[in-house]
C-alpha positions in Angstrom: 23.8 -21.9 10.8 23.8 -22.1 7.5 25.2 -20.7 3.4 24.7 -20.1 0.8 26.8 -19.2 -2.5 25.9 -17.0 -5.8 27.1 -17.5 -8.8 27.9 -14.2 -10.4 29.1 -14.5 -14.1 31.4 -17.4 -13.5 32.1 -16.8 -10.1 31.4 -17.4 -6.5 30.7 -15.2 -4.1 29.7 -15.4 -0.3 26.4 -13.0 0.0 26.6 -11.3 2.9 23.4 -12.6 4.4 24.0 -15.9 5.0 24.5 -16.3 7.8 21.9 -16.9 11.1 23.0 -17.6 15.0 19.9 -17.2 15.1 17.9 -20.6 17.2 14.8 -20.6 15.6 14.7 -19.3 11.9 16.0 -20.9 9.1 16.7 -18.2 7.5 18.6 -14.5 7.9 20.6 -11.9 8.1 20.6 -7.4 7.5 18.7 -5.3 5.8 19.9 -1.3 6.2 19.4 -1.0 9.7 17.8 -3.5 10.8 17.2 -6.9 10.6 15.8 -9.5 9.3 14.3 -13.4 9.9 13.1 -16.3 7.9 11.1 -18.6 9.8 11.5 -23.0 9.7 9.0 -23.7 7.9 10.1 -20.9 5.6 6.4 -19.3 5.4 7.2 -16.1 7.4 9.3 -13.0 7.2 10.5 -10.8 10.0 12.1 -7.5 10.4 12.6 -6.0 13.3 15.1 -3.3 14.8 16.5 0.4 14.6 16.1 2.6 11.1 15.6 1.6 7.4 15.4 -1.0 5.2 17.9 -1.8 2.7 16.3 -1.5 -1.4 16.5 -3.8 -4.0 16.0 -4.2 -7.6 14.1 -5.9 -10.0 14.4 -9.4 -12.5 12.4 -9.7 -15.7 13.4 -13.0 -16.9 10.8 -15.2 -19.2 7.7 -13.7 -18.2 8.1 -13.8 -14.2 8.9 -11.1 -12.4 11.2 -11.3 -9.8 13.1 -8.9 -6.5 17.0 -9.0 -4.8 16.6 -9.4 -1.4 18.0 -12.2 -0.2 14.6 -13.8 1.4 13.5 -13.2 -2.7 14.6 -17.1 -3.4 11.0 -17.3 -0.7 8.9 -16.2 -2.6 6.4 -18.8 -3.1 7.0 -19.8 0.9 6.0 -17.1 2.5 2.8 -16.1 3.2 3.1 -13.8 6.4 5.4 -10.5 7.0 6.2 -9.0 10.2 7.4 -5.7 10.6 8.5 -4.6 13.7 8.2 -1.7 15.6 11.4 0.8 15.0 11.3 -0.2 11.8 10.8 3.6 9.5 11.0 2.5 5.6 10.4 -0.7 4.0 12.5 -0.9 0.9 12.1 -0.4 -3.0 10.9 -3.4 -4.7 11.6 -5.7 -1.0 8.4 -8.0 -1.7 8.2 -7.7 -5.5 6.5 -10.7 -7.0 6.1 -11.9 -4.1 2.1 -13.8 -5.3 1.4 -16.6 -1.7 1.8 -13.2 0.7 -1.6 -12.8 2.3 -1.2 -10.9 5.8 1.3 -8.3 6.2 1.4 -6.2 9.7 2.8 -3.1 9.4 4.5 -0.5 12.4 3.5 2.7 13.9 6.3 4.6 13.8 6.7 3.4 10.3 7.3 6.5 7.4 7.2 5.6 3.7 6.1 2.2 2.3 8.6 2.2 -1.0 8.8 1.8 -4.8 7.2 -1.6 -5.7 7.5 -2.6 -2.3 4.6 -4.4 -1.8 4.5 -4.8 -6.4 2.3 -8.0 -7.5 1.8 -9.4 -3.9 -1.7 -10.6 -5.7 -3.0 -12.8 -2.7 -2.2 -9.4 0.1 -5.3 -9.6 1.5 -4.7 -8.0 5.0 -2.8 -4.8 5.7 -3.5 -1.8 6.8 -1.4 1.4 6.4 -0.1 2.8 10.2 -1.1 6.1 10.7 2.1 7.2 11.0 3.4 6.5 6.9 3.7 10.1 5.5 4.6 8.9 1.8 3.8 5.8 -0.6 5.8 5.4 -3.4 5.0 4.1 -7.1 3.4 1.0 -7.7 4.5 -0.5 -4.1 0.8 -1.0 -3.3 -0.5 -2.1 -7.1 -1.8 -5.5 -7.9 -2.2 -7.2 -5.3 -5.5 -8.2 -4.1 -7.4 -6.2 -1.1 -10.5 -5.1 -0.7 -10.1 -2.5 0.6 -7.2 0.9 1.5 -7.6 3.3 3.9 -4.8 6.0 3.5 -4.0 8.0 7.6 -4.4 11.5 7.4 -0.4 11.4 7.9 0.2 9.8 4.1 1.1 13.8 2.4 1.7 12.3 -1.0 1.1 9.5 -3.9 2.4 8.2 -6.1 1.6 7.1 -9.6 0.1 4.0 -10.0 0.6 3.5 -6.0 -2.1 1.9 -5.9 -3.2 0.8 -9.5 -4.5 -2.7 -10.9 -6.0 -3.9 -7.4 -9.2 -5.9 -9.6 -10.4 -6.5 -6.4 -10.3 -3.6 -4.7 -13.7 -1.9 -3.4 -13.0 1.0 -1.6 -11.1 3.2 -0.9 -10.6 5.9 2.2 -8.4 9.6 2.0 -7.5 11.3 5.3 -7.6 15.4 4.8 -3.3 15.1 5.1 -2.5 14.1 1.3 -1.6 17.1 -0.3 -0.1 15.6 -4.0 -1.7 12.1 -6.0 -0.4 11.3 -9.0 -2.6 11.6 -12.0 -2.3 7.8 -12.2 -2.3 6.4 -8.5 -5.8 4.9 -9.0 -5.3 3.2 -12.8 -6.8 0.3 -13.1 -8.5 0.2 -9.5 -11.8 2.7 -11.5 -14.2 -0.7 -9.7 -13.4 1.0 -6.4 -15.9 3.8 -4.9 -13.0 6.6 -3.5 -14.1 8.3 0.2 -12.3 11.9 0.5 -12.1 13.2 3.9 -14.3 17.0 4.4 -11.9 19.4 4.7 -10.1 17.9 2.3 -10.8 20.0 -0.6 -7.8 19.9 -2.9 -7.7 15.8 -2.5 -10.5 15.5 -4.1 -9.8 18.4 -6.6 -7.2 16.6 -7.6 -9.0 13.5 -7.9 -12.0 14.6 -9.7 -9.1 16.2 -12.3 -7.0 13.6 -12.4 -9.8 10.5 -12.4 -11.3 9.2 -15.7 -14.7 10.2 -15.6 -16.2 6.4 -15.6 -15.0 6.4 -11.9 -16.1 10.3 -11.5 -19.6 9.2 -9.5 -17.4 7.0 -7.4 -16.0 9.8 -4.8 -17.5 10.5 -1.6 -17.3 12.9 0.9 -17.2 11.8 4.7 -17.0 13.8 8.1 -15.4 12.5 11.3 -18.0 14.2 14.4 -16.4 14.3 17.7 -16.9 11.2 18.8 -15.5 9.2 16.4 -18.2 8.2 13.4 -18.2 8.6 11.2 -20.7 10.0 8.4 -21.2 10.3 4.9 -24.3 12.6 3.7 -27.0 11.5 6.3 -25.4 8.9 6.8 -23.5 7.8 10.2 -21.8 4.2 10.4 -19.3 3.5 13.6 -15.5 3.3 12.0 -13.9 4.3 8.9 -14.3 0.0 8.2 -17.7 0.5 7.8 -18.4 2.6 4.7 -20.9 1.3 2.4 -19.0 -0.3 -0.7 -21.6 -0.8 -3.3 -24.5 2.2 -2.1 -24.7 6.1 -2.6 -23.9 6.4 -6.6 -23.0 9.6 -6.5 -24.0 11.5 -9.9 -21.9 13.5 -12.4 -21.6 15.1 -15.7 -17.5 16.3 -16.6 -19.1 19.9 -16.8 -20.4 19.6 -13.2 -17.1 17.8 -11.9 -15.2 20.3 -13.5 -17.7 22.8 -11.4 -17.6 21.5 -7.9 -13.7 21.3 -8.3 -13.1 24.8 -8.0 -15.7 25.0 -5.3 -13.3 26.2 -2.4 -15.6 24.3 0.8 -17.8 21.5 0.2 -18.6 18.6 -2.6 -21.9 18.2 -2.0 -23.8 14.9 -2.5 -26.6 14.0 -3.8 -28.4 10.2 -4.0 -30.3 8.1 -6.6 
């Protein structure tokens, strides 16, 4: 069992998350409807239970960002986050500015990823968005180390800068459930190639009209075949993870982009 004191102004305040009676954990407590646990070596954070995580705030002092979550004091040691089945939402700013997080496990049944949840997790390399997530908040996965992102068909909304400034990002796959994409959703991640599911005509239109001209040559259409394989143009891949990151360059002028954006049934692909 551990207790820690937070000083706010001149008054000592007992932190509501200060006690941990669980064996095998260095610290633990409650966040919203669920519980959180920090491992004995302070490298792993586990969130478990049924319901929503709590929401938190961000601070910026002397050039350093931090979050107000109770596990934020371990931002320099936590490398792994495990969210277990039953958790339905990830809180606002929950993991903001935790630069050493590299691996995140998210459960099926998760419905939303909040504003700035993983913002500035610079070393985040491994994370899969579950096929139950419906909404990605503003800045939710901004400034990470992810190289590829698959937005499942369950997602309907991608908010502003949700995937902004991911300098390592090489490919983004967008399912046809998306009906709303902010014009700044991918700002600063222009080096990534975008794969847009063939039924997502509205999504493709939004991308073309919102993305800057430099990025228009990075848009693809893909089709999911009956056997689960992925078809891009005349090429077939076993699964989404095999989609190429540097090939199949598409040629667009601004006039052609505007014309394609108005097409109803298809987005044609040309190769060079």
